[in-house]
C-alpha positions as CSV (number, residue, x, y, z in Angstrom):
1,M,0.0,0.0,0.0
2,H,1.4,3.4,-1.0
3,A,0.5,6.3,1.2
4,D,1.3,9.8,0.0
5,R,1.7,12.5,2.6
6,L,-1.8,13.7,3.6
7,V,-1.2,16.8,5.6
8,K,0.6,20.1,5.0
9,E,4.1,20.7,6.3
10,P,3.9,23.3,9.0
11,A,4.1,26.8,7.5
12,S,6.2,29.6,8.9
13,G,6.7,33.4,8.5
14,V,4.5,35.4,6.1
15,D,3.5,32.3,4.2
16,A,1.7,30.8,7.1
17,A,-1.9,29.9,6.3
18,P,-4.4,32.0,8.3
19,Q,-6.7,29.0,8.9
20,R,-6.0,25.4,9.9
21,I,-8.1,22.8,8.1
22,S,-9.3,19.6,9.7
23,V,-10.9,16.7,7.8
24,V,-13.1,14.2,9.8
25,I,-13.9,10.8,8.4
26,P,-16.1,8.4,10.5
27,V,-15.5,4.7,9.6
28,K,-16.5,1.2,10.5
29,N,-15.2,-1.8,8.6
30,D,-14.6,0.0,5.4
31,A,-10.8,-0.3,5.0
32,A,-10.7,-0.6,1.2
33,H,-12.9,2.5,0.6
34,L,-11.0,4.4,3.2
35,E,-7.7,3.8,1.4
36,R,-9.2,5.2,-1.8
37,C,-10.6,8.2,0.1
38,L,-7.3,9.0,1.7
39,N,-5.4,8.5,-1.5
40,R,-7.6,11.2,-3.1
41,L,-7.2,13.5,-0.1
42,A,-3.4,13.2,-0.6
43,K,-3.9,14.8,-4.0
44,Q,-5.8,17.8,-3.0
45,S,-4.7,21.2,-4.4
46,R,-4.8,22.4,-0.8
47,L,-3.7,19.8,1.7
48,P,-5.4,19.7,5.1
49,D,-3.5,20.4,8.3
50,E,-4.9,17.2,9.9
51,I,-7.1,14.3,9.0
52,I,-9.0,12.6,11.8
53,V,-10.4,9.1,11.2
54,V,-12.9,8.0,13.8
55,D,-12.9,4.3,14.2
56,N,-16.4,3.3,15.3
57,G,-15.6,-0.3,16.4
58,S,-14.1,-1.7,13.2
59,S,-13.0,-5.3,13.1
60,D,-11.1,-4.9,9.8
61,A,-7.9,-2.9,9.0
62,S,-9.6,0.5,8.9
63,A,-7.4,1.9,11.7
64,E,-4.2,0.5,10.2
65,V,-5.0,2.0,6.8
66,A,-5.6,5.4,8.5
67,S,-2.4,5.2,10.4
68,A,-0.4,4.3,7.3
69,F,-1.5,7.5,5.7
70,G,-0.5,9.6,8.7
71,A,-4.1,10.3,9.8
72,T,-4.9,10.6,13.5
73,V,-7.1,7.7,14.6
74,V,-9.7,8.5,17.2
75,W,-11.6,5.6,18.9
76,C,-15.3,5.9,19.4
77,P,-16.8,2.9,21.3
78,E,-20.3,4.4,21.3
79,P,-22.2,2.9,18.4
80,G,-23.5,5.0,15.5
81,I,-22.5,7.7,13.1
82,P,-23.8,10.5,15.3
83,A,-21.4,9.6,18.1
84,A,-18.5,8.9,15.7
85,S,-18.9,12.2,13.8
86,A,-19.3,14.2,17.0
87,R,-16.1,12.6,18.5
88,G,-14.2,13.6,15.4
89,Y,-15.4,17.2,15.5
90,D,-14.5,17.3,19.2
91,A,-11.0,16.2,18.4
92,A,-10.4,18.6,15.4
93,T,-8.0,21.4,16.1
94,G,-8.6,23.3,12.8
95,D,-10.4,26.6,12.2
96,I,-12.5,24.9,9.6
97,I,-13.8,21.3,9.9
98,L,-14.6,19.3,6.8
99,R,-16.5,16.1,6.8
100,L,-16.9,13.3,4.3
101,D,-17.5,9.5,4.5
102,A,-15.0,6.7,4.0
103,D,-16.5,5.7,0.7
104,C,-16.2,9.3,-0.8
105,V,-13.8,10.4,-3.5
106,A,-13.3,14.1,-3.1
107,P,-12.7,16.4,-6.1
108,I,-9.1,17.6,-6.2
109,S,-10.2,21.2,-5.5
110,W,-12.6,20.3,-2.6
111,I,-10.7,21.8,0.2
112,D,-9.8,24.9,-1.8
113,S,-13.4,25.4,-2.7
114,V,-14.5,25.1,1.0
115,V,-11.8,27.6,2.1
116,S,-12.8,30.0,-0.7
117,A,-16.5,29.8,0.2
118,F,-15.9,30.7,3.8
119,G,-13.6,33.5,2.7
120,R,-16.3,35.0,0.4
121,R,-19.1,34.6,2.8
122,P,-18.2,35.6,6.4
123,D,-21.9,35.4,7.3
124,I,-22.2,31.6,6.8
125,A,-21.5,29.0,9.5
126,A,-21.4,25.9,7.3
127,V,-21.4,24.8,3.7
128,T,-22.7,21.8,1.9
129,G,-22.4,20.6,-1.7
130,A,-23.6,18.2,-4.3
131,A,-22.7,14.6,-4.9
132,R,-22.5,12.1,-7.8
133,F,-22.4,8.3,-7.7
134,I,-19.1,6.7,-8.7
135,D,-20.2,3.0,-8.7
136,G,-23.3,1.0,-9.7
137,P,-24.8,0.8,-13.2
138,L,-23.3,3.6,-15.3
139,A,-26.7,4.6,-16.9
140,L,-28.3,5.1,-13.5
141,R,-25.6,7.1,-11.8
142,T,-26.6,10.6,-12.8
143,P,-30.4,10.3,-12.7
144,L,-30.4,8.4,-9.5
145,A,-28.0,10.8,-7.8
146,S,-30.1,13.8,-9.0
147,A,-33.3,12.2,-7.7
148,Y,-31.7,11.2,-4.4
149,L,-30.4,14.7,-3.6
150,L,-33.4,16.5,-5.0
151,G,-35.7,14.3,-2.8
152,Y,-33.6,15.0,0.2
153,V,-33.8,18.8,-0.4
154,L,-37.5,18.8,-1.1
155,V,-38.3,17.0,2.1
156,T,-35.8,18.7,4.4
157,V,-36.1,22.4,3.3
158,P,-39.8,22.6,4.3
159,T,-38.9,20.7,7.6
160,L,-36.0,22.9,8.5
161,G,-36.9,26.2,6.9
162,H,-33.5,26.5,5.3
163,L,-30.9,24.4,3.4
164,P,-29.9,21.1,5.0
165,V,-26.4,19.7,5.1
166,F,-25.2,16.6,3.3
167,G,-22.7,14.7,5.5
168,S,-20.7,13.4,2.6
169,N,-19.9,16.9,1.5
170,F,-20.0,19.2,4.5
171,A,-17.9,21.8,6.3
172,M,-18.3,24.2,9.2
173,R,-16.4,26.7,11.1
174,A,-14.9,25.3,14.4
175,S,-16.7,28.1,16.2
176,T,-20.0,26.7,14.8
177,W,-19.2,23.3,16.3
178,R,-18.4,24.9,19.6
179,G,-21.8,26.4,19.5
180,V,-23.8,23.3,18.7
181,G,-21.7,20.4,19.9
182,R,-23.5,20.2,23.2
183,L,-26.9,20.2,21.5
184,V,-26.6,17.4,18.9
185,H,-28.0,14.0,19.7
186,R,-24.9,12.0,19.7
187,D,-26.4,9.3,22.0
188,D,-28.8,7.9,19.4
189,P,-27.3,5.6,16.8
190,E,-30.5,5.6,14.8
191,L,-30.6,9.3,14.1
192,H,-29.6,10.9,10.8
193,D,-26.6,12.9,11.9
194,D,-26.6,15.2,8.9
195,L,-30.2,16.3,9.5
196,D,-29.7,16.5,13.3
197,I,-26.7,18.9,13.0
198,A,-28.6,20.9,10.3
199,F,-31.4,21.5,12.8
200,H,-28.9,23.0,15.3
201,I,-26.8,25.0,12.9
202,G,-29.6,26.5,11.0
203,D,-31.5,27.5,14.1
204,R,-29.3,30.5,14.6
205,R,-26.7,30.4,11.8
206,R,-26.7,30.4,8.0
207,I,-25.8,27.4,5.8
208,G,-24.3,28.1,2.3
209,Y,-24.2,26.0,-0.8
210,L,-20.7,24.9,-2.0
211,R,-20.4,25.3,-5.7
212,G,-17.9,23.3,-7.8
213,E,-17.4,19.7,-8.7
214,A,-19.7,17.2,-6.9
215,M,-18.4,14.8,-4.3
216,G,-18.0,11.2,-5.5
217,I,-20.1,8.9,-3.3
218,S,-21.1,5.2,-3.3
219,M,-24.5,4.0,-4.5
220,R,-24.9,2.1,-1.2
221,P,-28.3,3.7,-0.4
222,F,-29.8,1.9,-3.3
223,R,-28.1,-1.5,-3.0
224,S,-31.2,-2.9,-1.3
225,A,-34.6,-1.9,-0.1
226,S,-33.6,-2.3,3.5
227,S,-30.6,-0.1,3.1
228,F,-32.7,2.7,1.6
229,G,-35.4,2.1,4.2
230,I,-33.0,2.5,7.1
231,R,-32.0,5.9,5.8
232,V,-35.6,7.0,5.5
233,S,-36.5,5.7,8.9
234,R,-33.6,7.6,10.5
235,G,-34.7,10.8,8.7
236,F,-38.2,10.6,10.2
237,R,-36.8,9.6,13.6
238,T,-34.6,12.7,13.6
239,V,-37.4,15.0,12.6
240,F,-39.7,13.6,15.4
241,R,-36.8,13.9,17.9
242,H,-36.9,17.7,17.4
243,W,-40.7,18.1,17.8
244,P,-42.6,19.8,19.2
245,R,-40.1,22.6,19.5
246,D,-39.1,22.4,15.8
247,F,-42.6,21.7,14.4
248,P,-42.3,23.4,11.0
249,P,-44.5,26.5,11.5
250,H,-43.0,27.3,14.8
251,R,-39.4,26.8,13.5
252,W,-40.0,28.8,10.3
253,C,-41.2,31.8,12.4
254,R,-38.4,31.5,14.9
255,V,-35.6,31.2,12.2
256,A,-37.1,34.1,10.2
257,W,-37.4,36.3,13.2
258,R,-33.8,35.7,14.2
259,R,-32.5,36.4,10.8
260,V,-34.5,39.7,10.6
261,S,-33.1,40.6,14.0
262,D,-29.6,39.8,13.0
263,R,-29.9,41.9,9.9
264,R,-31.2,44.8,11.9
265,W,-28.3,44.5,14.4
266,R,-25.7,44.4,11.6
267,V,-27.1,47.6,9.9
268,R,-27.7,49.5,13.1
269,P,-25.6,52.7,12.9
270,S,-22.8,53.1,15.5
């Protein structure tokens, strides 16, 4: 196994980067995909300052693969993606925290695009972007990915009152995580962690859309009816976990009022 260097050499002097970048990857028994994922991260046009692989109880070589690439391995004995993701965000030391899954293949410019998006939009707390399938029947990849993501947006935007986040292509400011980390439901392995964190980020902060090349992801959600059903069930469970406080009409009004108040505060003359 060949492992290219995955993180930047420490910078010094006037060339020092103003922001540290952390990448978080939760994994469980996915060593082969993780190796491919880390190989692509090693080719980024802007290398991260650290990569944190959160091992959620793997019995395969996932941890060994991560270590071979120089990633920091964090152990998470609590079951479920919500716990593993949160453990990784807790461990991150960067100013910007990026998240993708072990079966993802990131565009070469992914990290650069994220950094640029936050630089252009100081008002946003998080960004999320599109995805494309990189396996499965070739003829179905584009239409199925479009239908999958469009369906997710059409269901979650009315529920949230704002853009959701897609965990395979997601980034947030470290300050954002410090604000919501104690609120996310990391103790329930059957929650949809993307949707859960979107509830908490979007309640008081703005989520932006990351333009650029789509993230490469696996067609796993459609490999079986049960696999797809689990994702749907977790989505509904996450929504109901936030009711009645986040029942849509109440949430819409609260989010809208806070945004109007924030706008008035920003334009108030000194």
